[in-house]
N, CA, C and O atoms as CSV, one atom per row, in Angstrom:
chain,resi,resn,atom,element,x,y,z
A,1,MET,N,N,150.252,131.597,125.461
A,1,MET,CA,C,149.056,131.824,126.101
A,1,MET,C,C,148.764,130.785,127.347
A,1,MET,O,O,148.555,129.588,127.153
A,2,GLN,N,N,148.775,131.302,128.448
A,2,GLN,CA,C,148.310,130.572,129.894
A,2,GLN,C,C,146.989,130.352,129.886
A,2,GLN,O,O,146.120,131.146,129.524
A,3,PHE,N,N,146.816,128.985,130.395
A,3,PHE,CA,C,145.659,128.509,130.665
A,3,PHE,C,C,144.922,129.187,131.617
A,3,PHE,O,O,145.517,129.500,132.648
A,4,PRO,N,N,143.368,129.580,131.459
A,4,PRO,CA,C,142.952,130.508,132.543
A,4,PRO,C,C,142.311,129.691,133.627
A,4,PRO,O,O,141.081,129.666,133.632
A,5,HIS,N,N,142.964,129.020,134.544
A,5,HIS,CA,C,142.462,128.111,135.555
A,5,HIS,C,C,141.470,128.891,136.534
A,5,HIS,O,O,140.495,128.325,137.028
A,6,GLU,N,N,141.767,130.153,136.767
A,6,GLU,CA,C,140.738,130.618,137.687
A,6,GLU,C,C,139.481,130.967,137.001
A,6,GLU,O,O,138.380,130.879,137.545
A,7,GLU,N,N,139.669,131.352,135.835
A,7,GLU,CA,C,138.244,131.667,134.835
A,7,GLU,C,C,137.705,130.339,134.476
A,7,GLU,O,O,136.525,130.447,134.145
A,8,VAL,N,N,138.183,129.015,134.417
A,8,VAL,CA,C,137.583,127.913,134.079
A,8,VAL,C,C,137.038,127.317,135.549
A,8,VAL,O,O,135.922,126.807,135.649
A,9,GLY,N,N,137.731,127.412,136.389
A,9,GLY,CA,C,137.297,127.255,137.795
A,9,GLY,C,C,135.958,127.785,138.102
A,9,GLY,O,O,134.960,127.091,138.296
A,10,SER,N,N,136.020,129.164,138.133
A,10,SER,CA,C,134.712,129.905,138.392
A,10,SER,C,C,133.370,129.509,137.403
A,10,SER,O,O,132.216,129.567,137.827
A,11,ARG,N,N,133.661,129.172,136.270
A,11,ARG,CA,C,132.673,128.907,135.317
A,11,ARG,C,C,131.927,127.494,135.894
A,11,ARG,O,O,130.712,127.300,135.923
A,12,ILE,N,N,132.806,126.721,136.268
A,12,ILE,CA,C,132.305,125.273,136.543
A,12,ILE,C,C,131.457,125.476,138.064
A,12,ILE,O,O,130.386,124.907,138.273
A,13,LEU,N,N,132.102,126.349,139.037
A,13,LEU,CA,C,131.557,126.732,140.068
A,13,LEU,C,C,129.971,127.324,140.004
A,13,LEU,O,O,128.980,126.961,140.637
A,14,GLU,N,N,130.128,128.355,139.009
A,14,GLU,CA,C,128.757,129.125,138.661
A,14,GLU,C,C,127.837,128.211,138.258
A,14,GLU,O,O,126.722,128.207,138.778
A,15,GLN,N,N,128.203,127.262,137.218
A,15,GLN,CA,C,127.328,126.211,136.607
A,15,GLN,C,C,126.742,125.296,137.452
A,15,GLN,O,O,125.551,124.995,137.374
A,16,ARG,N,N,127.625,124.769,138.376
A,16,ARG,CA,C,127.373,123.946,139.459
A,16,ARG,C,C,126.164,124.607,140.516
A,16,ARG,O,O,125.201,123.979,140.957
A,17,LYS,N,N,126.435,125.778,140.739
A,17,LYS,CA,C,125.647,126.720,141.569
A,17,LYS,C,C,124.073,126.886,141.103
A,17,LYS,O,O,123.040,126.924,141.772
A,18,LYS,N,N,124.326,126.974,139.586
A,18,LYS,CA,C,123.230,127.414,138.988
A,18,LYS,C,C,122.315,126.183,138.785
A,18,LYS,O,O,121.101,126.319,138.635
A,19,GLN,N,N,122.965,124.904,138.784
A,19,GLN,CA,C,121.971,123.913,138.870
A,19,GLN,C,C,121.689,123.130,140.107
A,19,GLN,O,O,121.088,122.056,140.080
A,20,GLY,N,N,122.157,123.716,141.239
A,20,GLY,CA,C,121.724,123.566,142.478
A,20,GLY,C,C,122.687,122.107,142.942
A,20,GLY,O,O,122.188,121.241,143.661
A,21,LEU,N,N,123.790,122.029,142.530
A,21,LEU,CA,C,124.610,120.697,142.740
A,21,LEU,C,C,125.741,121.097,143.927
A,21,LEU,O,O,126.426,122.119,143.919
A,22,THR,N,N,125.762,120.134,144.853
A,22,THR,CA,C,126.851,120.240,145.805
A,22,THR,C,C,128.056,119.913,145.023
A,22,THR,O,O,127.964,119.483,143.873
A,23,ARG,N,N,129.298,120.125,145.676
A,23,ARG,CA,C,130.405,119.879,145.414
A,23,ARG,C,C,130.533,118.263,145.264
A,23,ARG,O,O,131.059,117.728,144.288
A,24,GLU,N,N,129.999,117.588,146.326
A,24,GLU,CA,C,129.889,116.180,146.348
A,24,GLU,C,C,129.050,115.704,145.326
A,24,GLU,O,O,129.612,114.782,144.736
A,25,GLN,N,N,128.041,115.931,144.917
A,25,GLN,CA,C,127.404,115.623,143.830
A,25,GLN,C,C,127.854,115.794,142.531
A,25,GLN,O,O,127.621,114.950,141.666
A,26,LEU,N,N,128.517,116.876,142.303
A,26,LEU,CA,C,129.269,117.099,140.888
A,26,LEU,C,C,130.190,116.077,140.788
A,26,LEU,O,O,130.119,115.290,139.844
A,27,ALA,N,N,131.297,115.952,141.883
A,27,ALA,CA,C,132.303,115.196,141.942
A,27,ALA,C,C,132.193,113.621,141.555
A,27,ALA,O,O,132.933,112.967,140.820
A,28,GLU,N,N,130.903,113.168,142.363
A,28,GLU,CA,C,130.583,111.882,141.881
A,28,GLU,C,C,130.201,111.689,140.665
A,28,GLU,O,O,130.663,110.750,140.017
A,29,LYS,N,N,129.271,112.563,140.138
A,29,LYS,CA,C,128.684,112.467,138.739
A,29,LYS,C,C,130.019,112.612,137.719
A,29,LYS,O,O,129.846,111.934,136.706
A,30,ALA,N,N,131.071,113.195,137.732
A,30,ALA,CA,C,132.295,113.382,137.111
A,30,ALA,C,C,133.262,112.356,137.491
A,30,ALA,O,O,134.314,112.260,136.860
A,31,ASP,N,N,132.958,111.478,138.599
A,31,ASP,CA,C,133.930,110.672,138.875
A,31,ASP,C,C,135.487,110.811,139.316
A,31,ASP,O,O,136.418,110.027,139.131
A,32,ILE,N,N,135.449,112.336,140.096
A,32,ILE,CA,C,136.504,112.720,140.510
A,32,ILE,C,C,136.445,112.976,141.972
A,32,ILE,O,O,135.350,112.798,142.506
A,33,SER,N,N,137.393,113.344,142.670
A,33,SER,CA,C,137.264,113.450,144.388
A,33,SER,C,C,136.868,114.716,144.589
A,33,SER,O,O,137.091,115.533,143.697
A,34,VAL,N,N,136.197,115.127,145.809
A,34,VAL,CA,C,135.638,116.373,146.154
A,34,VAL,C,C,136.782,117.421,146.191
A,34,VAL,O,O,136.669,118.535,145.680
A,35,GLN,N,N,137.803,117.017,146.781
A,35,GLN,CA,C,138.833,117.940,146.955
A,35,GLN,C,C,139.563,118.362,145.490
A,35,GLN,O,O,140.015,119.495,145.328
A,36,PHE,N,N,139.614,117.540,144.663
A,36,PHE,CA,C,140.219,118.080,143.241
A,36,PHE,C,C,139.175,118.790,142.697
A,36,PHE,O,O,139.549,119.866,142.229
A,37,LEU,N,N,138.039,118.578,142.596
A,37,LEU,CA,C,137.083,119.772,142.081
A,37,LEU,C,C,137.169,120.846,143.054
A,37,LEU,O,O,137.253,121.926,142.468
A,38,ALA,N,N,137.179,120.953,144.241
A,38,ALA,CA,C,137.340,122.296,145.089
A,38,ALA,C,C,138.770,122.916,144.376
A,38,ALA,O,O,138.836,124.059,143.924
A,39,ASP,N,N,139.699,122.111,144.367
A,39,ASP,CA,C,140.918,122.891,143.747
A,39,ASP,C,C,140.727,123.399,142.257
A,39,ASP,O,O,141.289,124.421,141.861
A,40,ILE,N,N,140.022,122.738,141.569
A,40,ILE,CA,C,139.798,123.147,139.950
A,40,ILE,C,C,139.016,124.483,140.320
A,40,ILE,O,O,139.464,125.582,139.993
A,41,GLU,N,N,137.993,124.352,140.921
A,41,GLU,CA,C,136.917,125.496,141.154
A,41,GLU,C,C,137.606,126.754,141.634
A,41,GLU,O,O,137.232,127.863,141.253
A,42,LYS,N,N,138.576,126.587,142.440
A,42,LYS,CA,C,139.356,127.748,142.963
A,42,LYS,C,C,140.561,128.084,142.245
A,42,LYS,O,O,141.447,128.773,142.751
A,43,GLY,N,N,140.625,127.531,140.874
A,43,GLY,CA,C,141.969,127.907,140.095
A,43,GLY,C,C,143.021,127.464,140.611
A,43,GLY,O,O,143.972,128.019,140.062
A,44,ARG,N,N,143.474,126.487,141.667
A,44,ARG,CA,C,144.579,125.864,142.129
A,44,ARG,C,C,145.176,124.756,141.481
A,44,ARG,O,O,146.368,124.450,141.515
A,45,LYS,N,N,144.126,124.096,140.803
A,45,LYS,CA,C,144.730,122.983,139.946
A,45,LYS,C,C,144.283,122.892,138.430
A,45,LYS,O,O,143.194,123.333,138.061
A,46,SER,N,N,145.089,122.361,137.669
A,46,SER,CA,C,144.424,122.072,136.093
A,46,SER,C,C,143.982,120.805,136.229
A,46,SER,O,O,144.043,120.148,137.268
A,47,MET,N,N,143.365,120.314,134.800
A,47,MET,CA,C,142.840,119.117,134.880
A,47,MET,C,C,143.243,118.416,133.280
A,47,MET,O,O,143.721,119.136,132.403
A,48,THR,N,N,143.016,117.142,133.085
A,48,THR,CA,C,143.204,116.847,131.933
A,48,THR,C,C,142.144,117.172,131.041
A,48,THR,O,O,141.160,117.750,131.504
A,49,VAL,N,N,142.208,116.816,129.532
A,49,VAL,CA,C,141.045,116.865,128.906
A,49,VAL,C,C,139.888,115.943,129.266
A,49,VAL,O,O,138.762,116.440,129.242
A,50,ALA,N,N,140.033,114.604,129.613
A,50,ALA,CA,C,139.237,113.788,130.217
A,50,ALA,C,C,138.498,114.214,131.296
A,50,ALA,O,O,137.310,113.933,131.451
A,51,THR,N,N,139.087,114.811,131.968
A,51,THR,CA,C,138.421,115.384,133.414
A,51,THR,C,C,137.448,116.594,133.113
A,51,THR,O,O,136.323,116.685,133.604
A,52,LEU,N,N,138.044,117.566,132.198
A,52,LEU,CA,C,137.138,118.565,131.483
A,52,LEU,C,C,135.933,118.083,130.865
A,52,LEU,O,O,134.847,118.655,130.964
A,53,ARG,N,N,136.156,116.949,130.182
A,53,ARG,CA,C,134.900,116.301,129.391
A,53,ARG,C,C,133.931,115.760,130.382
A,53,ARG,O,O,132.725,115.934,130.207
A,54,ALA,N,N,134.409,115.089,131.454
A,54,ALA,CA,C,133.590,114.217,132.364
A,54,ALA,C,C,132.723,115.573,133.308
A,54,ALA,O,O,131.559,115.403,133.670
A,55,ILE,N,N,133.283,116.535,133.535
A,55,ILE,CA,C,132.721,117.781,134.258
A,55,ILE,C,C,131.788,118.169,133.416
A,55,ILE,O,O,130.643,118.240,133.862
A,56,ALA,N,N,132.013,118.487,132.108
A,56,ALA,CA,C,131.126,119.209,131.207
A,56,ALA,C,C,130.046,118.201,131.157
A,56,ALA,O,O,128.931,118.677,131.371
A,57,SER,N,N,130.087,117.000,130.943
A,57,SER,CA,C,129.142,116.116,130.625
A,57,SER,C,C,128.283,115.867,131.960
A,57,SER,O,O,127.069,115.668,131.924
A,58,ALA,N,N,128.962,115.895,133.020
A,58,ALA,CA,C,128.203,115.970,134.288
A,58,ALA,C,C,127.091,117.170,134.563
A,58,ALA,O,O,126.006,117.087,135.140
A,59,LEU,N,N,127.722,118.291,133.965
A,59,LEU,CA,C,126.837,119.581,133.930
A,59,LEU,C,C,125.923,119.592,132.689
A,59,LEU,O,O,125.004,120.410,132.649
A,60,SER,N,N,126.102,118.823,131.788
A,60,SER,CA,C,125.359,118.943,130.688
A,60,SER,C,C,125.507,120.112,129.761
A,60,SER,O,O,124.639,120.520,128.989
A,61,VAL,N,N,126.715,120.604,129.929
A,61,VAL,CA,C,127.250,121.932,129.269
A,61,VAL,C,C,128.381,121.480,128.295
A,61,VAL,O,O,128.878,120.393,128.588
A,62,THR,N,N,128.799,122.002,127.374
A,62,THR,CA,C,129.915,122.050,126.284
A,62,THR,C,C,131.105,122.409,127.027
A,62,THR,O,O,131.090,123.249,127.927
A,63,THR,N,N,132.272,121.691,126.604
A,63,THR,CA,C,133.430,121.873,127.282
A,63,THR,C,C,133.920,123.534,126.784
A,63,THR,O,O,134.574,124.228,127.563
A,64,ASP,N,N,133.585,123.950,125.653
A,64,ASP,CA,C,133.789,125.285,125.085
A,64,ASP,C,C,133.131,126.170,125.998
A,64,ASP,O,O,133.783,127.200,126.176
A,65,SER,N,N,131.915,126.104,126.717
A,65,SER,CA,C,131.469,127.126,127.437
A,65,SER,C,C,132.223,126.953,128.918
A,65,SER,O,O,132.358,127.884,129.710
A,66,ILE,N,N,132.638,125.735,129.119
A,66,ILE,CA,C,133.724,125.845,130.437
A,66,ILE,C,C,134.953,126.682,130.278
A,66,ILE,O,O,135.403,127.473,131.107
A,67,VAL,N,N,135.447,126.388,129.063
A,67,VAL,CA,C,137.072,127.082,128.691
A,67,VAL,C,C,136.714,128.530,128.436
A,67,VAL,O,O,137.077,129.437,129.185
A,68,TYR,N,N,135.985,128.709,127.345
A,68,TYR,CA,C,135.779,130.054,126.723
A,68,TYR,C,C,134.690,131.012,127.351
A,68,TYR,O,O,134.663,132.227,127.155
A,69,GLY,N,N,133.696,130.230,128.217
A,69,GLY,CA,C,132.478,131.265,128.256
A,69,GLY,C,C,131.423,131.021,127.322
A,69,GLY,O,O,131.579,130.410,126.265
A,70,SER,N,N,130.316,131.523,127.741
A,70,SER,CA,C,129.194,131.434,126.964
A,70,SER,C,C,129.397,132.333,125.470
A,70,SER,O,O,129.786,133.496,125.573
A,71,ARG,N,N,129.207,131.932,124.515
A,71,ARG,CA,C,129.246,132.570,123.114
A,71,ARG,C,C,128.153,132.798,122.596
A,71,ARG,O,O,128.068,133.415,121.534
A,72,SER,N,N,127.036,132.307,123.302
A,72,SER,CA,C,125.858,132.270,122.536
A,72,SER,C,C,125.198,133.703,122.927
A,72,SER,O,O,125.390,134.276,123.999
A,73,PRO,N,N,124.343,134.204,121.808
A,73,PRO,CA,C,123.965,135.375,121.895
A,73,PRO,C,C,122.611,135.400,122.757
A,73,PRO,O,O,122.139,136.479,123.114
A,74,LEU,N,N,122.059,134.295,123.050
A,74,LEU,CA,C,120.945,133.864,123.970
A,74,LEU,C,C,121.687,132.859,125.190
A,74,LEU,O,O,121.891,131.652,125.063
A,75,PRO,N,N,121.958,133.527,126.144
A,75,PRO,CA,C,122.693,132.865,127.278
A,75,PRO,C,C,121.960,131.577,127.774
A,75,PRO,O,O,120.832,131.646,128.263
A,76,GLY,N,N,122.587,130.490,127.643
A,76,GLY,CA,C,122.054,129.169,128.073
A,76,GLY,C,C,121.284,128.408,126.950
A,76,GLY,O,O,120.737,127.326,127.164
A,77,VAL,N,N,121.271,129.119,125.581
A,77,VAL,CA,C,120.561,128.309,124.616
A,77,VAL,C,C,121.449,127.019,124.211
A,77,VAL,O,O,120.992,125.880,124.119
A,78,GLU,N,N,122.775,127.384,123.988
A,78,GLU,CA,C,123.745,126.338,123.651
A,78,GLU,C,C,123.677,125.156,124.640
A,78,GLU,O,O,123.529,123.993,124.265
A,79,ASP,N,N,123.800,125.545,125.971
A,79,ASP,CA,C,123.699,124.525,126.934
A,79,ASP,C,C,122.501,123.631,127.021
A,79,ASP,O,O,122.505,122.427,127.281
A,80,GLU,N,N,121.257,124.567,126.710
A,80,GLU,CA,C,120.160,123.771,126.908
A,80,GLU,C,C,119.977,122.725,125.724
A,80,GLU,O,O,119.509,121.600,125.895
A,81,LEU,N,N,120.405,123.233,124.500
A,81,LEU,CA,C,120.263,122.345,123.245
A,81,LEU,C,C,121.386,121.170,123.375
A,81,LEU,O,O,121.112,120.108,122.815
A,82,TYR,N,N,122.357,121.248,123.914
A,82,TYR,CA,C,123.453,120.278,124.213
A,82,TYR,C,C,122.911,119.306,125.347
A,82,TYR,O,O,123.219,118.119,125.239
A,83,ALA,N,N,122.252,119.642,126.254
A,83,ALA,CA,C,121.633,118.739,127.178
A,83,ALA,C,C,120.404,118.064,126.750
A,83,ALA,O,O,120.193,116.943,127.212
A,84,LEU,N,N,119.563,118.583,125.935
A,84,LEU,CA,C,118.620,117.982,125.295
A,84,LEU,C,C,119.083,116.748,124.409
A,84,LEU,O,O,118.626,115.605,124.393
A,85,CYS,N,N,120.184,117.339,123.631
A,85,CYS,CA,C,120.752,116.190,122.642
A,85,CYS,C,C,121.608,115.153,123.343
A,85,CYS,O,O,121.686,114.099,122.711
A,86,ALA,N,N,122.194,115.185,124.363
A,86,ALA,CA,C,122.969,114.449,125.299
A,86,ALA,C,C,122.072,113.276,125.841
A,86,ALA,O,O,122.425,112.119,126.071
A,87,ALA,N,N,120.734,113.888,126.003
A,87,ALA,CA,C,119.672,112.748,126.603
A,87,ALA,C,C,119.424,111.731,125.536
A,87,ALA,O,O,118.814,110.714,125.866
A,88,LEU,N,N,119.775,111.858,124.439
A,88,LEU,CA,C,119.210,111.151,123.335
A,88,LEU,C,C,120.124,110.182,122.835
A,88,LEU,O,O,121.305,110.529,122.819
A,89,SER,N,N,119.828,109.003,122.408
A,89,SER,CA,C,120.619,107.915,121.826
A,89,SER,C,C,121.233,108.442,120.299
A,89,SER,O,O,120.675,109.245,119.551
A,90,PRO,N,N,122.301,107.880,120.110
A,90,PRO,CA,C,123.025,108.329,118.763
A,90,PRO,C,C,122.014,108.377,117.797
A,90,PRO,O,O,121.788,109.448,117.233
A,91,LYS,N,N,121.313,107.278,117.499
A,91,LYS,CA,C,120.216,107.237,116.488
A,91,LYS,C,C,119.305,108.298,116.776
A,91,LYS,O,O,119.155,108.960,115.749
A,92,GLN,N,N,118.627,108.750,117.729
A,92,GLN,CA,C,117.819,109.856,117.705
A,92,GLN,C,C,118.636,111.157,117.516
A,92,GLN,O,O,118.121,112.040,116.831
A,93,GLN,N,N,119.806,111.352,118.033
A,93,GLN,CA,C,120.645,112.591,117.786
A,93,GLN,C,C,120.646,112.755,116.164
A,93,GLN,O,O,120.373,113.807,115.587
A,94,THR,N,N,120.947,111.712,115.628
A,94,THR,CA,C,120.816,111.904,114.103
A,94,THR,C,C,119.635,112.392,113.401
A,94,THR,O,O,119.677,113.264,112.532
A,95,ALA,N,N,118.598,111.813,113.798
A,95,ALA,CA,C,117.086,112.215,113.526
A,95,ALA,C,C,116.864,113.661,113.944
A,95,ALA,O,O,116.319,114.458,113.179
A,96,ALA,N,N,117.307,114.017,115.222
A,96,ALA,CA,C,117.112,115.368,115.728
A,96,ALA,C,C,117.914,116.453,114.858
A,96,ALA,O,O,117.470,117.567,114.579
A,97,ALA,N,N,119.085,115.981,114.497
A,97,ALA,CA,C,119.779,117.118,113.468
A,97,ALA,C,C,119.360,117.124,112.267
A,97,ALA,O,O,119.523,118.167,111.633
A,98,LYS,N,N,118.842,116.213,111.747
A,98,LYS,CA,C,118.072,116.210,110.448
A,98,LYS,C,C,116.843,117.082,110.483
A,98,LYS,O,O,116.544,117.894,109.607
A,99,LEU,N,N,116.158,116.833,111.585
A,99,LEU,CA,C,114.985,117.960,111.674
A,99,LEU,C,C,115.068,119.295,111.932
A,99,LEU,O,O,114.248,120.151,111.601
A,100,LEU,N,N,116.508,119.507,112.784
A,100,LEU,CA,C,116.886,120.865,112.886
A,100,LEU,C,C,117.135,121.489,111.614
A,100,LEU,O,O,116.729,122.613,111.316
A,101,ARG,N,N,117.917,120.615,110.756
A,101,ARG,CA,C,118.340,121.375,109.377
A,101,ARG,C,C,117.100,121.606,108.499
A,101,ARG,O,O,117.059,122.642,107.835
A,102,VAL,N,N,116.266,120.883,108.450
A,102,VAL,CA,C,114.674,121.163,107.923
A,102,VAL,C,C,114.118,122.499,108.472
A,102,VAL,O,O,113.703,123.434,107.787
A,103,PHE,N,N,114.174,122.438,109.743
A,103,PHE,CA,C,113.578,123.523,110.441
A,103,PHE,C,C,114.280,124.897,110.140
A,103,PHE,O,O,113.694,125.932,109.819
A,104,PHE,N,N,115.739,124.719,110.311
A,104,PHE,CA,C,116.523,125.918,110.007
A,104,PHE,C,C,116.390,126.587,108.500
A,104,PHE,O,O,116.264,127.772,108.191
A,105,ASP,N,N,116.460,125.457,107.709
A,105,ASP,CA,C,116.092,125.924,106.169
A,105,ASP,C,C,114.720,126.610,106.086
A,105,ASP,O,O,114.654,127.734,105.587
A,106,THR,N,N,113.815,126.101,106.468
A,106,THR,CA,C,112.494,126.672,106.701
A,106,THR,C,C,112.271,127.976,106.880
A,106,THR,O,O,111.643,128.760,106.169
A,107,VAL,N,N,112.876,128.158,107.956
A,107,VAL,CA,C,112.694,129.754,108.891
A,107,VAL,C,C,113.666,130.593,108.076
A,107,VAL,O,O,113.378,131.784,107.953
A,108,ARG,N,N,114.851,130.112,107.463
A,108,ARG,CA,C,115.760,131.035,107.065
A,108,ARG,C,C,115.125,131.639,105.823
A,108,ARG,O,O,115.503,132.766,105.504
A,109,ASP,N,N,114.080,130.942,104.982
A,109,ASP,CA,C,113.572,131.526,103.951
A,109,ASP,C,C,112.204,132.350,104.068
A,109,ASP,O,O,111.570,132.762,103.097
A,110,LEU,N,N,111.776,132.560,105.696
A,110,LEU,CA,C,110.751,133.409,105.833
A,110,LEU,C,C,111.136,134.901,105.610
A,110,LEU,O,O,110.281,135.781,105.708
């Protein structure tokens, strides 16, 4: 299976525009050059996993959403949850996960 460079690039471009970021802003946040980001968005260049992670982190989305597209039945929910968790410290993330487990167990029984 060939890596879908064009699809990945268009997802990055779409997410960048959705967040109102310029190429320059995203490139700076992901610590890559503007030209490299432009080449990625246009599907002309591939990237390392480290670069993919840096771009996903800069956009506050999952790498899965960039590579595979949104799999969430409610578009944007996964990205929003990821962004909320990413803003927490590791200790806070652990506490949030515990709270969510209790919440899911409670509403599952309704």
